[in-house]
C-alpha positions as CSV (number, residue, x, y, z in Angstrom):
1,X,49.8,-9.8,-17.5
2,X,48.3,-7.9,-14.6
3,X,44.9,-7.4,-16.2
4,X,44.6,-11.1,-16.9
5,X,45.4,-11.9,-13.3
6,X,43.0,-9.3,-12.0
7,X,40.1,-10.6,-14.2
8,X,40.9,-14.2,-13.3
9,X,40.9,-13.4,-9.6
10,X,37.7,-11.4,-9.8
11,X,35.8,-13.9,-12.0
12,X,37.0,-17.4,-11.2
13,X,35.2,-17.7,-7.8
14,X,31.9,-16.5,-9.3
15,X,31.8,-17.0,-13.1
16,X,34.4,-19.7,-13.9
17,X,32.2,-21.3,-16.5
18,X,31.1,-18.0,-18.0
19,X,34.8,-16.8,-18.1
20,X,35.8,-20.0,-19.9
21,X,33.2,-19.4,-22.6
22,X,34.1,-15.7,-22.8
23,X,37.8,-16.7,-23.2
24,X,36.9,-19.2,-25.9
25,X,34.9,-16.6,-27.8
26,X,37.7,-13.9,-27.5
27,X,40.3,-16.5,-28.6
28,X,38.2,-17.5,-31.6
29,X,37.8,-13.9,-32.7
30,X,41.5,-13.3,-32.2
31,X,42.4,-16.4,-34.3
32,X,39.9,-15.3,-37.0
33,X,41.5,-11.8,-37.1
34,X,45.0,-13.3,-37.5
35,X,43.8,-15.6,-40.3
36,X,42.1,-12.7,-42.1
37,X,45.2,-10.6,-41.8
38,X,47.4,-13.3,-43.1
39,X,45.1,-13.8,-46.1
């Protein structure tokens, strides 16, 4: 995706660790939403 590449290019040099935690948080929310929808 273009947005993912743009955010990665903009954040990786400065906020690599912060981006990693943000991605983990977003992924956790996404998985929780899928689980709640399936149930």
